[in-house]
C-alpha positions in Angstrom: 105.8 115.5 107.5 105.5 115.6 103.8 106.0 112.6 101.7 109.3 113.3 99.9 110.9 114.4 103.4 110.3 111.5 105.0 111.4 109.5 101.7 114.5 111.8 101.7 115.4 111.2 105.3 114.8 107.5 105.7 117.2 106.9 102.0 119.6 109.5 103.4 120.4 107.3 106.6 120.1 104.5 104.6 123.1 105.8 102.2 125.1 106.7 105.4 124.8 103.1 106.6 125.6 101.7 103.1 128.8 104.3 103.1 130.0 102.8 106.9 129.5 98.9 105.9 131.2 99.6 102.4 134.5 101.2 104.6 134.4 98.6 107.1 134.3 95.9 104.6 136.5 97.2 101.8 139.1 97.6 105.1 138.5 93.8 106.1 138.6 92.3 102.6 140.4 95.3 100.1 140.9 92.7 97.5 136.7 92.6 97.1 136.1 96.2 96.9 134.5 96.6 93.6 132.2 93.5 94.6 131.6 95.0 98.0 130.3 98.4 96.5 128.3 97.1 93.9 126.7 94.5 96.1 125.9 97.8 98.6 124.5 99.8 96.0 122.3 97.0 94.3 121.0 96.4 97.6 120.0 100.4 98.2 119.0 100.3 94.8 116.4 97.3 95.3 115.1 99.0 98.5 114.5 101.9 96.7 112.6 99.9 94.0 110.3 98.3 96.7 109.3 101.4 98.1 108.4 102.8 94.7 106.6 99.7 93.7 104.5 100.2 97.0 104.0 103.8 96.3 102.6 103.0 92.5 100.4 100.0 93.5 98.9 102.4 96.3 98.4 105.6 94.3 97.2 103.0 91.2 94.2 101.7 93.8 93.3 104.8 95.5 93.0 106.5 91.5 91.6 104.0 89.2 91.6 106.8 86.8 95.2 107.4 85.6 94.7 111.3 84.8 94.0 111.8 88.7 96.7 110.0 90.1 99.4 111.9 92.2 102.5 113.1 91.2 105.2 110.8 92.3 107.9 111.6 90.1 108.2 114.9 92.0 108.0 113.4 95.3 110.8 110.9 94.4 113.3 113.6 93.0 113.1 115.9 96.1 113.7 112.5 98.1 116.5 111.8 95.9 117.8 115.2 96.2 117.3 115.6 99.5 118.7 111.9 100.8 122.1 112.5 98.4 122.7 116.1 99.8 122.1 115.0 103.3 124.0 111.5 102.9 127.0 113.3 101.6 127.0 115.7 104.4 126.6 113.6 107.3 129.6 110.9 105.7 131.7 113.7 105.4 130.7 115.0 109.1 131.4 111.2 110.0 134.9 111.2 108.0 136.4 114.1 110.4 136.0 111.2 113.0 136.3 108.1 111.4 139.0 108.0 109.0 138.1 104.7 107.5 135.0 105.7 105.6 135.8 106.6 101.9 134.8 110.2 101.8 136.1 113.1 99.0 135.7 116.6 100.1 132.4 118.1 101.1 132.3 120.1 97.6 132.5 116.7 96.0 130.3 115.2 98.5 127.6 117.8 98.2 127.8 117.5 94.2 128.9 114.5 92.7 128.1 112.0 95.1 124.4 113.6 96.2 123.9 113.8 92.4 124.8 110.1 92.1 122.3 109.1 94.9 119.7 111.2 93.6 119.9 109.6 90.4 119.8 106.2 91.6 116.9 107.4 93.9 114.9 108.9 91.6 115.3 106.2 88.4 114.7 103.0 90.8 111.6 104.5 92.3 109.9 105.9 89.1 111.0 102.5 87.9 109.0 101.0 90.8 106.2 103.1 90.6 105.3 102.4 87.1 105.6 98.9 87.3 103.3 98.9 90.5 101.1 101.2 88.7 101.0 98.8 85.7 100.4 95.6 87.7 97.2 97.3 89.3 96.2 98.5 85.9 96.4 95.2 84.2 93.9 93.5 86.6 91.6 96.1 86.5 88.8 96.2 84.7 88.1 98.5 81.5 87.2 102.2 82.7 84.2 103.6 80.8 85.2 106.6 78.8 83.7 110.0 79.0 83.6 111.7 75.6 80.7 112.1 73.0 77.8 110.3 72.6 79.5 109.1 69.4 82.4 107.8 71.4 85.1 110.1 71.1 86.9 111.3 73.7 87.6 114.4 73.1 85.0 115.5 70.5 85.2 119.0 72.3 88.2 119.8 71.2 88.8 117.8 67.7 88.5 120.5 65.0 87.8 118.0 62.3 84.6 115.9 64.5 82.4 118.7 62.4 83.2 116.8 59.1 84.1 113.5 59.8 81.7 110.8 58.6 80.3 108.4 61.0 78.6 105.2 60.1 77.7 106.5 56.3 75.7 109.8 57.7 77.2 113.2 56.9 77.7 115.2 60.0 79.0 118.6 58.2 76.3 121.3 57.9 77.8 122.3 54.8 76.9 119.2 52.7 73.9 118.6 51.1 72.5 115.4 50.6 71.4 116.7 47.2 73.9 116.6 44.4 75.3 119.6 43.5 74.2 121.2 40.3 76.0 123.7 38.5 73.9 126.3 36.3 
């Protein structure tokens, strides 16, 4: 099972549970509907953030070089899209039998609600990945730079490296140490 599919299934199931809890709690305490909805969405977002944090820390530990790390953004984007579409479809199907669930039509669930879920999963997970990588990187020793002998990281692509002065010496092949004499 691919990484995005596992994350998508977990958060699709979690979002369906959140919506079932939301329906039951709002039916019990109708005057607290806004607070109930906000608390449940925040709890869902915290769960996504924590998983993203764990992913970011694990990726940074496995690959100390930032240029060699995995593409977790695409993994989490696909997971969010999958979670949004699947949880919307499942919630709509459950609503056919359990009318207390707050669900709109199928098209609305597969577009608007799916987009909300996908965005929430993506943003919170990427925030977690970023902070997780940062926590590992700030405690890691400085990596050696792999550049030229003069310390340039990209000397092979720097078009001005041939004419730049270093420590008082001229590196251009067109300049001479003798002053120019006009005839």
